[in-house]
C-alpha positions in Angstrom: 159.8 140.6 93.2 157.5 141.1 96.2 158.5 139.7 99.6 155.7 138.9 102.0 156.2 138.1 105.7 154.2 135.2 107.0 153.5 134.3 110.6 153.2 130.6 111.2 151.5 129.6 114.4 153.3 127.9 117.3 151.3 125.5 119.5 147.9 123.8 119.0 147.4 125.0 115.4 150.6 123.1 114.5 149.7 119.9 116.4 149.1 116.7 114.5 146.0 116.0 116.6 144.4 119.4 116.0 145.7 121.6 113.1 149.1 120.5 111.7 149.6 123.7 109.7 152.9 122.3 108.6 151.2 119.4 106.8 148.7 121.9 105.3 151.6 123.8 103.6 153.2 120.5 102.4 149.8 119.4 100.9 149.5 122.8 99.3 152.8 122.3 97.4 155.2 124.2 99.6 158.5 122.8 100.7 158.8 123.9 104.3 161.9 123.5 106.5 162.1 124.2 110.2 158.4 124.0 111.0 157.8 120.3 111.8 155.3 119.9 114.6 157.0 119.7 118.0 160.3 120.7 116.4 159.6 124.2 115.2 162.5 126.6 114.6 162.7 130.3 114.5 164.6 129.9 111.2 161.7 128.7 108.9 162.3 128.5 105.2 159.8 128.1 102.3 162.3 126.4 100.0 160.3 126.6 96.7 159.0 130.2 97.1 161.6 132.9 97.7 158.9 135.5 97.9 157.7 134.2 101.3 159.7 135.0 104.5 158.3 133.0 107.4 158.5 133.4 111.1 157.2 131.5 114.1 154.5 133.4 116.0 152.5 132.8 119.2 148.8 133.0 118.3 148.3 135.5 121.2 150.8 137.8 119.6 149.8 137.5 115.9 147.1 140.2 116.0 149.5 142.7 117.5 152.2 141.8 114.9 149.6 142.2 112.1 148.5 145.6 113.5 152.1 146.8 113.9 153.1 145.7 110.4 155.7 143.2 111.8 154.2 140.5 109.7 152.1 140.9 106.5 149.9 137.9 106.9 149.4 135.3 109.6 147.5 132.1 110.4 145.6 132.7 113.6 142.4 131.7 115.3 139.5 134.2 115.2 139.3 134.2 119.0 142.7 135.9 119.3 141.8 138.5 116.6 138.6 139.3 118.4 140.5 139.5 121.8 142.8 142.1 120.3 139.9 144.2 118.8 137.6 144.5 121.8 139.1 147.8 123.2 140.2 149.3 119.9 139.6 149.0 116.2 142.2 147.3 114.1 142.9 147.0 110.4 143.3 143.3 110.3 141.4 141.7 107.4 140.4 138.1 107.1 141.6 136.8 103.7 139.7 133.6 104.3 138.8 130.7 106.6 141.0 127.6 106.7 138.4 125.3 108.3 140.5 123.7 111.0 141.5 124.4 114.6 137.8 124.7 115.5 137.2 125.7 119.2 134.7 127.4 121.5 135.4 130.0 124.1 133.3 129.1 127.1 132.5 130.2 130.7 133.0 127.2 133.1 132.4 126.6 136.8 132.8 123.5 139.1 130.5 120.7 137.9 128.6 120.6 141.3 127.7 124.3 141.1 124.0 125.0 141.2 124.1 127.6 138.4 122.9 126.9 134.9 123.7 130.2 133.3 126.0 133.2 133.9 123.0 135.2 134.9 122.2 132.6 137.7 125.8 132.9 138.9 125.8 136.7 139.1 122.5 136.9 140.9 123.5 134.2 143.4 126.7 136.0 144.2 125.6 139.6 144.3 125.8 140.0 148.1 129.0 138.2 148.8 131.8 140.0 150.7 134.7 138.6 148.7 135.3 139.5 145.0 134.3 137.1 142.2 137.5 135.8 140.6 137.7 134.7 137.0 140.9 133.5 135.3 141.3 133.5 131.5 143.7 134.1 128.6 141.0 136.3 127.1 140.5 139.2 129.5 139.1 141.6 127.0 136.4 139.3 125.6 135.6 138.1 129.1 135.0 141.6 130.4 132.9 142.5 127.4 130.8 139.3 127.8 130.3 139.9 131.5 129.2 143.5 130.9 126.6 142.5 128.3 125.1 140.0 130.8 121.6 140.9 132.0 122.3 140.2 135.7 125.7 142.0 135.6 124.0 145.1 134.3 121.2 144.9 136.9 123.7 144.5 139.8 126.7 146.6 138.7 125.4 148.9 136.0 128.0 150.2 133.6 130.9 149.6 135.9 133.9 147.8 134.3 135.2 144.6 135.9 138.6 145.0 137.5 141.2 143.4 135.3 144.8 142.3 136.1 147.2 141.4 133.3 150.4 140.8 135.2 151.4 144.2 136.7 148.7 146.1 134.7 145.4 146.9 136.4 142.3 148.5 135.0 138.6 148.7 135.8 136.4 150.2 138.6 134.4 147.2 139.7 136.6 145.3 142.2 133.7 143.0 143.1 134.2 141.2 139.8 137.8 140.6 138.9 139.2 139.1 135.7 142.8 137.8 136.0 145.0 136.9 133.1 146.3 133.4 132.9 149.0 132.1 130.6 147.6 128.6 130.0 146.3 125.6 132.0 143.5 127.9 132.9 141.2 125.1 134.2 143.5 124.4 137.2 142.6 127.9 138.7 139.2 126.6 139.9 141.1 124.1 142.1 143.2 127.0 143.4 140.2 129.1 144.4 138.8 130.8 141.3 135.0 131.1 141.0 134.9 130.6 137.3 137.1 130.5 134.2 136.8 131.5 130.6 138.7 129.1 128.3 138.7 127.6 124.9 137.7 124.0 124.3 137.0 121.7 121.3 134.8 119.0 122.8 134.6 120.0 126.5 136.4 116.8 127.5 139.3 118.6 129.1 137.0 120.7 131.2 135.0 117.7 132.3 138.2 115.9 133.3 139.1 118.9 135.4 135.7 118.7 137.2 134.1 121.6 135.4 130.9 122.3 133.5 130.1 124.8 130.8 127.7 127.7 131.5 127.8 129.6 128.3 129.6 129.9 125.0 131.1 133.3 124.2 132.1 132.5 120.6 133.1 129.9 118.1 136.5 130.1 116.5 138.6 128.5 113.8 141.9 129.2 112.0 142.1 131.7 109.2 144.6 133.6 107.1 144.6 137.2 108.1 146.3 140.2 106.5 147.7 143.1 108.5 148.2 146.9 107.9 151.3 146.3 105.7 149.6 143.8 103.3 148.6 146.1 100.5 148.9 146.0 96.7 151.2 143.3 95.4 151.5 141.8 98.9 147.7 141.4 99.0 147.8 139.8 95.6 150.5 137.4 96.8 148.5 136.7 100.0 145.4 135.8 97.9 147.5 133.3 95.9 148.8 131.7 99.1 145.3 131.4 100.4 144.0 129.7 97.2 146.8 127.1 97.4 146.0 126.4 101.1 142.3 126.3 100.4 142.9 123.8 97.6 144.7 121.5 100.1 141.9 121.9 102.6 139.2 121.2 100.1 141.1 118.1 98.9 140.8 116.6 102.3 137.1 116.2 101.8 137.4 114.2 98.6 138.5 110.8 97.3 140.0 110.2 93.8 138.3 107.1 92.6 139.1 105.0 89.5 137.4 101.9 88.3 136.9 99.7 85.2 133.6 99.2 83.5 132.4 97.2 80.5 131.8 99.5 77.5 128.3 98.1 77.3 127.6 99.7 80.7 129.7 102.8 80.3 126.9 105.2 79.3 124.7 103.9 82.1 127.3 104.2 84.8 128.3 107.7 83.7 124.7 108.9 83.7 124.4 107.4 87.2 127.4 109.4 88.4 126.2 112.6 86.9 122.6 112.3 88.0 123.7 111.6 91.6 126.3 114.4 91.5 129.1 111.9 92.3 131.5 113.9 90.1 132.4 117.5 89.5 131.1 118.0 86.0 131.3 114.7 84.3 133.5 111.6 84.7 136.8 111.3 83.0 136.8 108.3 80.7 139.7 106.4 79.2 138.0 104.2 76.6 139.4 100.8 75.6 138.2 98.2 73.1 136.0 96.3 75.6 136.5 98.0 79.0 137.0 101.6 80.0 138.5 103.3 83.0 136.4 105.9 84.7 137.8 108.5 87.1 135.9 110.8 89.4 136.5 113.1 92.4 133.9 112.4 95.0 133.1 113.8 98.5 134.2 111.3 101.1 130.8 111.0 102.7 129.3 109.9 99.4 131.8 107.2 98.6 130.0 104.2 100.3 126.8 105.0 98.4 128.7 105.5 95.1 130.6 102.3 95.5 127.4 100.3 96.0 125.9 102.0 92.9 128.8 101.4 90.5 129.2 97.8 91.6 125.6 97.2 90.5 126.7 98.2 87.0 129.5 95.7 87.1 132.4 98.0 88.1 135.7 96.3 88.9 139.2 97.1 90.0 138.1 100.0 92.1 140.9 102.2 93.3 140.4 104.9 96.0 143.1 107.4 96.6 143.6 110.5 98.8 143.8 113.9 97.2 146.5 116.5 98.0 145.2 119.5 96.1 141.7 120.3 94.7 141.1 123.7 93.3 137.5 124.2 92.4 
């Protein structure tokens, strides 16, 4: 028996309004105990799969744990993986996207600022006496993005922005300083920061804080990642876990639809469903003496159109259900 160590994310990726990783595992067929949103425990159990040993992890720490072999696989946002890999190569491998927890990492300034781009900002502030202060949870990505900016290179050349992560300090350009924050980053503007780099889904939280976006550094979503210790049988197990999770995610895009149809109209309605790609391959039919039941899996966004169509053929007793698992 192979044992694989899984890191389950604490925080926004296990929030009912954003990710709810707990519900994803439930929908994928796993019995999970100790990981309910808002009530996570450090003693998590996958009751119906004794090959999985699960731990609670902070997204910021997951890439380090993967690189150190402390967990074999972990669910984490791509932003944190890239933050870890800016200064040094890592052996983290993305097994696959999970298509939730979408966010953007953006540069933001006060909404009444005259700047429209980061280039505008650097050029307007090149002769100031006090250092430019930027607060962020992503100091590595921020410094990299600043150093790739056209105006930064014109003004400061190849110098590296000064960076402070608690007591650690690095970089030779003290005129541009990147300071690590541990959350609630948007409030640092009110405390005197010139700009921030933060993640956002819609930008509403930034607007509420009186900020506006200058530029997007990257787009990110959750994925299942494998670390240095995930080899051989562990990787095979990781792929199986991913396929189960992907089946649950795919199912969220579909409805399971059943309806009755007169046998006189059965062939016509089946051809309609096939021609319009309202079923995977062909409808499932349970034929009766006068009426038949037709069953299809249909993408949610096509349901209104399909419903209108099958009603024109005389469909009745239409039942629409959610889908928990759909393996293509």
